[in-house]
MARVO-943977 format. One record per atom (N, C-alpha, C, O): residue number from 0; atom name; x, y, z. Coordinates in Angstrom, 1 decimal, padded with zeros to 4 digits. Each point is the difference from the previous one (the first is absolute). Layout:
! residues N
{r NUM,'CA',{X,Y,Z}}
...
***
This chain:
! residues 95
{r 0,'N',{-013.1,-025.2,-061.9}}
{r 0,'CA',{000.6,001.2,000.8}}
{r 0,'C',{000.7,-000.7,001.3}}
{r 0,'O',{000.5,000.6,000.9}}
{r 1,'N',{-000.7,-002.0,-001.1}}
{r 1,'CA',{000.5,-000.7,000.9}}
{r 1,'C',{001.8,-000.1,-000.2}}
{r 1,'O',{000.8,000.4,000.8}}
{r 2,'N',{-000.6,-000.9,-002.1}}
{r 2,'CA',{001.2,-000.4,-000.3}}
{r 2,'C',{001.1,001.5,000.3}}
{r 2,'O',{001.1,000.0,000.4}}
{r 3,'N',{-001.8,001.1,-000.9}}
{r 3,'CA',{000.4,001.3,000.6}}
{r 3,'C',{000.5,000.1,001.2}}
{r 3,'O',{001.2,000.2,000.5}}
{r 4,'N',{-002.5,-000.4,000.1}}
{r 4,'CA',{000.5,000.3,001.4}}
{r 4,'C',{001.1,-001.1,000.5}}
{r 4,'O',{001.0,000.5,000.5}}
{r 5,'N',{-001.0,-001.5,-000.6}}
{r 5,'CA',{001.0,-001.0,000.2}}
{r 5,'C',{001.6,000.5,-000.8}}
{r 5,'O',{001.0,-000.2,000.7}}
{r 6,'N',{-000.9,000.6,-001.6}}
{r 6,'CA',{000.8,000.7,-000.4}}
{r 6,'C',{000.6,001.2,001.0}}
{r 6,'O',{001.0,000.1,000.7}}
{r 7,'N',{-002.1,000.8,-001.1}}
{r 7,'CA',{000.6,001.1,001.3}}
{r 7,'C',{000.5,-000.9,001.3}}
{r 7,'O',{001.2,-000.1,000.1}}
{r 8,'N',{-002.0,-000.4,000.7}}
{r 8,'CA',{001.0,-000.3,001.5}}
{r 8,'C',{001.0,-000.9,-000.5}}
{r 8,'O',{000.6,-000.3,001.0}}
{r 9,'N',{-000.1,-000.3,-002.0}}
{r 9,'CA',{001.4,-000.8,-000.1}}
{r 9,'C',{000.5,001.0,000.0}}
{r 9,'O',{000.6,000.2,001.0}}
{r 10,'N',{-000.5,001.1,-002.0}}
{r 10,'CA',{001.1,000.9,000.1}}
{r 10,'C',{000.3,000.6,001.3}}
{r 10,'O',{001.1,000.5,000.5}}
{r 11,'N',{-002.4,-000.6,000.1}}
{r 11,'CA',{-000.2,000.6,001.3}}
{r 11,'C',{001.4,-000.3,001.0}}
{r 11,'O',{001.0,000.6,000.6}}
{r 12,'N',{-001.7,-002.4,-000.7}}
{r 12,'CA',{000.7,-000.8,001.0}}
{r 12,'C',{001.7,000.1,-000.5}}
{r 12,'O',{000.8,-000.1,001.0}}
{r 13,'N',{-000.1,000.2,-002.2}}
{r 13,'CA',{001.5,000.0,-000.4}}
{r 13,'C',{000.2,001.3,000.6}}
{r 13,'O',{000.9,-000.1,000.9}}
{r 14,'N',{-001.3,001.4,-000.9}}
{r 14,'CA',{000.0,001.1,000.1}}
{r 14,'C',{000.8,-000.2,002.0}}
{r 14,'O',{001.0,000.1,000.6}}
{r 15,'N',{-002.3,-000.5,-000.2}}
{r 15,'CA',{000.3,-000.2,001.8}}
{r 15,'C',{001.1,-001.3,-000.2}}
{r 15,'O',{001.0,000.1,000.8}}
{r 16,'N',{-001.1,-001.0,-001.4}}
{r 16,'CA',{001.2,-000.6,000.2}}
{r 16,'C',{001.7,001.0,-000.5}}
{r 16,'O',{001.2,-000.4,000.2}}
{r 17,'N',{-001.4,001.2,-000.5}}
{r 17,'CA',{000.7,000.3,-000.8}}
{r 17,'C',{000.8,001.2,001.1}}
{r 17,'O',{001.2,000.1,000.2}}
{r 18,'N',{-002.3,000.6,000.4}}
{r 18,'CA',{000.3,000.9,000.9}}
{r 18,'C',{000.1,-000.6,001.5}}
{r 18,'O',{000.4,000.9,000.7}}
{r 19,'N',{-000.5,-001.6,-000.4}}
{r 19,'CA',{000.4,-001.1,000.9}}
{r 19,'C',{001.6,-000.5,000.1}}
{r 19,'O',{000.6,000.0,001.1}}
{r 20,'N',{-000.1,-000.5,-002.4}}
{r 20,'CA',{000.9,000.0,000.3}}
{r 20,'C',{001.1,001.2,-000.3}}
{r 20,'O',{001.2,-000.1,000.4}}
{r 21,'N',{-001.8,001.1,-001.2}}
{r 21,'CA',{000.5,001.4,-000.1}}
{r 21,'C',{000.6,000.6,001.2}}
{r 21,'O',{001.1,000.6,000.0}}
{r 22,'N',{-001.9,-000.9,001.1}}
{r 22,'CA',{-000.2,000.5,001.0}}
{r 22,'C',{001.0,-000.7,001.3}}
{r 22,'O',{000.8,000.7,000.6}}
{r 23,'N',{-001.1,-002.0,-000.5}}
{r 23,'CA',{001.1,-000.7,000.4}}
{r 23,'C',{001.4,000.3,-000.1}}
{r 23,'O',{000.9,000.1,000.9}}
{r 24,'N',{-000.6,000.1,-002.7}}
{r 24,'CA',{001.4,000.1,000.1}}
{r 24,'C',{000.0,001.5,000.2}}
{r 24,'O',{001.2,000.3,000.2}}
{r 25,'N',{-001.9,000.7,-000.2}}
{r 25,'CA',{000.5,001.2,000.5}}
{r 25,'C',{000.3,-000.4,001.7}}
{r 25,'O',{001.0,000.0,000.7}}
{r 26,'N',{-001.9,-000.2,-000.4}}
{r 26,'CA',{000.4,-000.2,001.8}}
{r 26,'C',{001.3,-001.0,000.5}}
{r 26,'O',{000.3,000.0,001.1}}
{r 27,'N',{000.2,-000.7,-002.1}}
{r 27,'CA',{001.3,-000.6,-000.1}}
{r 27,'C',{001.3,000.8,-000.3}}
{r 27,'O',{001.2,-000.4,000.2}}
{r 28,'N',{-001.5,001.7,-000.7}}
{r 28,'CA',{000.8,000.8,-000.7}}
{r 28,'C',{-000.3,000.8,001.9}}
{r 28,'O',{000.9,-000.2,000.8}}
{r 29,'N',{-001.9,000.9,-000.5}}
{r 29,'CA',{000.1,000.8,000.9}}
{r 29,'C',{000.6,-000.5,001.5}}
{r 29,'O',{000.7,000.6,000.9}}
{r 30,'N',{-001.3,-002.0,-000.9}}
{r 30,'CA',{000.9,-000.7,001.3}}
{r 30,'C',{001.3,-000.2,000.0}}
{r 30,'O',{000.3,-000.5,001.1}}
{r 31,'N',{000.7,000.9,-002.0}}
{r 31,'CA',{001.1,000.0,-000.5}}
{r 31,'C',{000.7,001.4,000.7}}
{r 31,'O',{001.0,000.3,000.7}}
{r 32,'N',{-002.2,000.5,-001.3}}
{r 32,'CA',{000.1,001.6,000.6}}
{r 32,'C',{000.2,000.2,001.2}}
{r 32,'O',{000.9,000.7,000.4}}
{r 33,'N',{-001.8,-001.5,000.4}}
{r 33,'CA',{-000.4,000.1,001.2}}
{r 33,'C',{001.2,-000.8,000.6}}
{r 33,'O',{-000.1,000.2,001.2}}
{r 34,'N',{000.8,-000.7,-001.3}}
{r 34,'CA',{001.0,-000.9,000.7}}
{r 34,'C',{001.3,000.7,-000.3}}
{r 34,'O',{000.9,-000.4,000.8}}
{r 35,'N',{-000.6,001.4,-001.9}}
{r 35,'CA',{000.9,000.5,000.0}}
{r 35,'C',{000.0,001.2,000.6}}
{r 35,'O',{001.0,000.7,000.2}}
{r 36,'N',{-002.4,-000.2,000.1}}
{r 36,'CA',{000.2,001.3,000.8}}
{r 36,'C',{-000.1,-000.1,001.1}}
{r 36,'O',{000.7,000.7,000.7}}
{r 37,'N',{-001.3,-001.5,-000.2}}
{r 37,'CA',{000.8,-000.5,001.6}}
{r 37,'C',{001.4,-000.3,000.3}}
{r 37,'O',{000.7,000.6,000.8}}
{r 38,'N',{-000.3,-001.7,-001.5}}
{r 38,'CA',{001.2,000.1,-000.1}}
{r 38,'C',{001.0,001.2,000.1}}
{r 38,'O',{001.1,000.1,000.4}}
{r 39,'N',{-001.9,000.8,-001.1}}
{r 39,'CA',{001.0,001.3,-000.3}}
{r 39,'C',{-000.6,000.6,000.9}}
{r 39,'O',{-000.6,000.8,-000.7}}
{r 40,'N',{000.2,-000.5,001.8}}
{r 40,'CA',{-001.0,000.9,000.7}}
{r 40,'C',{-000.7,001.0,-000.6}}
{r 40,'O',{-000.3,001.0,000.8}}
{r 41,'N',{-000.1,-001.0,-001.9}}
{r 41,'CA',{-000.9,000.6,-000.8}}
{r 41,'C',{-001.5,-000.2,000.3}}
{r 41,'O',{-000.5,-001.0,000.3}}
{r 42,'N',{-000.5,002.3,-000.5}}
{r 42,'CA',{-001.2,000.0,001.1}}
{r 42,'C',{-001.1,-001.0,-000.8}}
{r 42,'O',{000.2,000.0,-001.2}}
{r 43,'N',{-001.2,-000.5,001.5}}
{r 43,'CA',{-000.4,-000.9,-000.5}}
{r 43,'C',{-001.4,000.7,-001.5}}
{r 43,'O',{-000.5,-000.6,-001.0}}
{r 44,'N',{000.3,002.0,001.4}}
{r 44,'CA',{-000.8,000.5,-000.9}}
{r 44,'C',{000.9,001.2,-000.7}}
{r 44,'O',{001.1,000.3,000.5}}
{r 45,'N',{-001.5,000.2,-001.7}}
{r 45,'CA',{000.9,000.9,-000.7}}
{r 45,'C',{-001.2,000.7,-000.4}}
{r 45,'O',{-000.5,-000.5,-001.0}}
{r 46,'N',{-000.2,001.8,001.5}}
{r 46,'CA',{-000.9,000.8,-000.3}}
{r 46,'C',{-000.2,000.6,-001.7}}
{r 46,'O',{-001.0,000.0,-000.7}}
{r 47,'N',{002.2,000.4,000.5}}
{r 47,'CA',{000.4,000.8,-001.2}}
{r 47,'C',{-000.3,-000.8,-000.7}}
{r 47,'O',{-001.1,000.2,-000.5}}
{r 48,'N',{001.9,-001.6,-000.2}}
{r 48,'CA',{000.3,-000.9,-000.8}}
{r 48,'C',{-001.7,-000.6,000.1}}
{r 48,'O',{-000.7,-000.3,-001.0}}
{r 49,'N',{000.3,000.3,002.5}}
{r 49,'CA',{-001.8,-000.7,-000.6}}
{r 49,'C',{-001.0,001.3,-001.0}}
{r 49,'O',{-000.8,000.1,-000.9}}
{r 50,'N',{001.6,000.8,001.8}}
{r 50,'CA',{-001.7,001.3,-000.8}}
{r 50,'C',{000.8,000.0,-001.4}}
{r 50,'O',{-000.8,000.2,-001.0}}
{r 51,'N',{002.2,-000.4,000.6}}
{r 51,'CA',{000.8,000.0,-001.9}}
{r 51,'C',{-001.6,-001.2,-000.3}}
{r 51,'O',{-001.0,000.2,-000.6}}
{r 52,'N',{001.4,-001.4,001.2}}
{r 52,'CA',{-000.5,-001.1,-000.6}}
{r 52,'C',{-001.3,000.2,-000.7}}
{r 52,'O',{-000.2,000.0,-001.2}}
{r 53,'N',{-000.8,000.4,002.6}}
{r 53,'CA',{-001.4,000.4,-000.4}}
{r 53,'C',{-000.6,001.0,-001.0}}
{r 53,'O',{-001.0,000.2,-000.6}}
{r 54,'N',{002.4,000.4,000.9}}
{r 54,'CA',{-000.4,001.6,-001.4}}
{r 54,'C',{000.4,-000.6,-001.2}}
{r 54,'O',{-000.4,000.6,-000.9}}
{r 55,'N',{001.0,-001.8,000.7}}
{r 55,'CA',{000.9,-000.9,-001.7}}
{r 55,'C',{-001.0,-000.8,000.4}}
{r 55,'O',{000.0,-000.4,-001.2}}
{r 56,'N',{-001.2,-000.4,001.8}}
{r 56,'CA',{-000.8,-000.9,-000.1}}
{r 56,'C',{-001.6,000.8,-000.4}}
{r 56,'O',{-000.8,-000.5,-000.8}}
{r 57,'N',{000.7,001.6,001.5}}
{r 57,'CA',{-001.1,000.7,-000.6}}
{r 57,'C',{-000.1,000.7,-001.5}}
{r 57,'O',{-001.0,000.3,-000.7}}
{r 58,'N',{002.3,-000.1,000.6}}
{r 58,'CA',{000.0,000.6,-001.5}}
{r 58,'C',{-000.1,-001.5,-001.2}}
{r 58,'O',{-000.6,000.1,-001.0}}
{r 59,'N',{001.3,-001.4,001.4}}
{r 59,'CA',{-000.1,-000.6,-000.6}}
{r 59,'C',{-001.4,-000.6,-000.6}}
{r 59,'O',{-000.6,-000.3,-001.1}}
{r 60,'N',{000.3,000.2,002.6}}
{r 60,'CA',{-001.6,-000.1,000.0}}
{r 60,'C',{-001.3,001.2,-000.9}}
{r 60,'O',{-001.0,-000.2,-000.7}}
{r 61,'N',{001.6,001.0,001.0}}
{r 61,'CA',{-000.9,001.0,-001.4}}
{r 61,'C',{000.5,-000.3,-001.2}}
{r 61,'O',{-000.9,000.0,-000.9}}
{r 62,'N',{002.7,-000.2,000.3}}
{r 62,'CA',{000.0,-000.2,-001.0}}
{r 62,'C',{-000.8,-001.6,-000.5}}
{r 62,'O',{000.1,-000.4,-001.2}}
{r 63,'N',{-000.4,-000.1,001.8}}
{r 63,'CA',{-000.8,-001.5,-000.3}}
{r 63,'C',{-001.3,000.0,000.4}}
{r 63,'O',{-000.6,-001.0,000.4}}
{r 64,'N',{000.3,002.4,-000.6}}
{r 64,'CA',{-001.6,000.1,000.4}}
{r 64,'C',{-000.6,-000.8,000.8}}
{r 64,'O',{-000.8,-000.9,-000.1}}
{r 65,'N',{001.4,001.6,001.3}}
{r 65,'CA',{-000.4,-001.3,001.4}}
{r 65,'C',{-000.3,001.0,001.2}}
{r 65,'O',{000.5,001.1,000.2}}
{r 66,'N',{-001.1,-001.5,000.4}}
{r 66,'CA',{-000.4,001.3,001.8}}
{r 66,'C',{001.3,000.0,000.4}}
{r 66,'O',{000.6,-001.0,000.3}}
{r 67,'N',{-000.1,002.3,-000.2}}
{r 67,'CA',{001.3,000.2,000.7}}
{r 67,'C',{-000.2,-000.2,001.6}}
{r 67,'O',{001.0,-000.2,000.7}}
{r 68,'N',{-002.5,000.3,-000.1}}
{r 68,'CA',{-000.3,000.2,001.1}}
{r 68,'C',{000.6,-001.1,000.8}}
{r 68,'O',{000.9,-000.1,000.9}}
{r 69,'N',{-001.8,-001.2,-002.1}}
{r 69,'CA',{000.0,-001.6,000.7}}
{r 69,'C',{001.4,-000.5,-000.3}}
{r 69,'O',{000.3,-001.0,000.6}}
{r 70,'N',{000.9,001.5,-001.5}}
{r 70,'CA',{001.0,-000.2,000.0}}
{r 70,'C',{000.7,000.4,001.1}}
{r 70,'O',{000.6,-000.9,000.6}}
{r 71,'N',{-000.6,002.0,-000.2}}
{r 71,'CA',{000.5,000.4,001.1}}
{r 71,'C',{000.1,-000.5,001.4}}
{r 71,'O',{001.0,000.0,000.7}}
{r 72,'N',{-002.7,-000.8,-000.5}}
{r 72,'CA',{-000.4,-000.6,001.3}}
{r 72,'C',{000.2,-001.6,-000.4}}
{r 72,'O',{-000.1,-000.9,000.8}}
{r 73,'N',{000.5,000.8,-001.8}}
{r 73,'CA',{000.9,-001.5,-000.5}}
{r 73,'C',{001.4,000.1,000.6}}
{r 73,'O',{000.4,-000.9,000.7}}
{r 74,'N',{000.0,001.7,-000.9}}
{r 74,'CA',{001.8,000.6,-000.1}}
{r 74,'C',{000.1,000.4,001.7}}
{r 74,'O',{000.9,-000.4,000.7}}
{r 75,'N',{-001.9,001.0,-000.2}}
{r 75,'CA',{000.3,-000.2,001.4}}
{r 75,'C',{-000.2,-000.7,000.5}}
{r 75,'O',{000.7,-000.1,001.0}}
{r 76,'N',{-001.8,-001.1,-001.3}}
{r 76,'CA',{000.1,-001.1,001.1}}
{r 76,'C',{001.1,-000.6,000.0}}
{r 76,'O',{000.7,-000.3,001.0}}
{r 77,'N',{-000.4,000.1,-002.6}}
{r 77,'CA',{001.4,-000.8,000.2}}
{r 77,'C',{001.2,000.0,000.9}}
{r 77,'O',{000.4,-000.8,000.8}}
{r 78,'N',{000.4,002.8,-001.4}}
{r 78,'CA',{000.6,000.6,000.9}}
{r 78,'C',{-000.1,-000.8,001.6}}
{r 78,'O',{000.8,-000.6,000.7}}
{r 79,'N',{-002.5,000.9,-000.5}}
{r 79,'CA',{000.8,000.1,001.4}}
{r 79,'C',{-000.7,-001.6,000.8}}
{r 79,'O',{-000.4,-000.3,001.1}}
{r 80,'N',{000.7,-000.4,-002.3}}
{r 80,'CA',{000.3,-001.2,000.7}}
{r 80,'C',{001.3,-000.5,000.2}}
{r 80,'O',{000.4,-000.7,000.9}}
{r 81,'N',{000.3,001.4,-002.2}}
{r 81,'CA',{001.8,000.1,000.1}}
{r 81,'C',{000.3,000.2,000.8}}
{r 81,'O',{001.0,-000.6,000.5}}
{r 82,'N',{-001.8,001.6,000.1}}
{r 82,'CA',{000.6,001.0,001.1}}
{r 82,'C',{000.4,-001.2,001.3}}
{r 82,'O',{001.1,-000.5,000.2}}
{r 83,'N',{-002.5,000.3,000.5}}
{r 83,'CA',{000.0,-000.7,000.1}}
{r 83,'C',{001.1,-001.8,000.7}}
{r 83,'O',{000.4,-000.5,001.1}}
{r 84,'N',{-000.4,000.3,-002.4}}
{r 84,'CA',{001.1,-001.1,-000.4}}
{r 84,'C',{001.7,000.9,000.3}}
{r 84,'O',{001.0,-000.3,000.5}}
{r 85,'N',{-001.5,001.2,-000.9}}
{r 85,'CA',{002.0,000.7,000.6}}
{r 85,'C',{-000.2,000.1,001.2}}
{r 85,'O',{000.8,-000.6,000.7}}
{r 86,'N',{-001.6,001.3,-000.2}}
{r 86,'CA',{000.2,000.2,001.5}}
{r 86,'C',{000.2,-001.7,001.0}}
{r 86,'O',{000.6,-000.2,001.1}}
{r 87,'N',{-001.1,-000.4,-001.8}}
{r 87,'CA',{000.1,-001.9,000.2}}
{r 87,'C',{001.3,-000.2,000.0}}
{r 87,'O',{000.6,-000.3,001.0}}
{r 88,'N',{-000.3,000.4,-001.6}}
{r 88,'CA',{001.7,000.1,-000.7}}
{r 88,'C',{001.2,000.8,000.7}}
{r 88,'O',{001.2,-000.2,-000.1}}
{r 89,'N',{-001.8,001.0,000.9}}
{r 89,'CA',{001.2,000.9,000.6}}
{r 89,'C',{-000.5,-000.9,001.6}}
{r 89,'O',{000.7,-000.3,001.0}}
{r 90,'N',{-001.5,000.2,-001.0}}
{r 90,'CA',{-000.2,-000.6,001.8}}
{r 90,'C',{000.4,-001.5,-000.1}}
{r 90,'O',{000.0,-000.6,001.1}}
{r 91,'N',{000.4,-000.3,-002.2}}
{r 91,'CA',{000.4,-001.0,-000.6}}
{r 91,'C',{001.3,-000.2,000.4}}
{r 91,'O',{000.5,-000.9,000.7}}
{r 92,'N',{000.1,002.4,-001.3}}
{r 92,'CA',{001.4,000.1,-000.1}}
{r 92,'C',{000.7,000.8,001.6}}
{r 92,'O',{001.1,000.6,000.0}}
{r 93,'N',{-001.8,-000.6,000.9}}
{r 93,'CA',{000.5,001.0,001.0}}
{r 93,'C',{-000.1,-001.3,000.8}}
{r 93,'O',{000.8,-000.2,000.8}}
{r 94,'N',{-001.9,-000.7,-001.1}}
{r 94,'CA',{000.1,-001.0,001.2}}
{r 94,'C',{000.9,-001.3,000.5}}
{r 94,'O',{-000.2,-000.6,001.0}}
***
């Protein structure tokens, strides 16, 4: 049992590392989007895009036999953080 538990935990650790690197990459791209929006005078948030993305993720979650409610909460958390970064980029651009 200890060997099996250890293998499971190693897999979890590997997945967590992949998640962190994927999120870091995602935020590099959204940072560039925020800078572009700030430069071009676009609003930090795009509610219609956000809703499309949430529905897309919920659909992917259903296809993956994963809880769509959790996936929506997770994406909403990320979106809110991205918007916060975009708002800061807008403030930095106007300074």
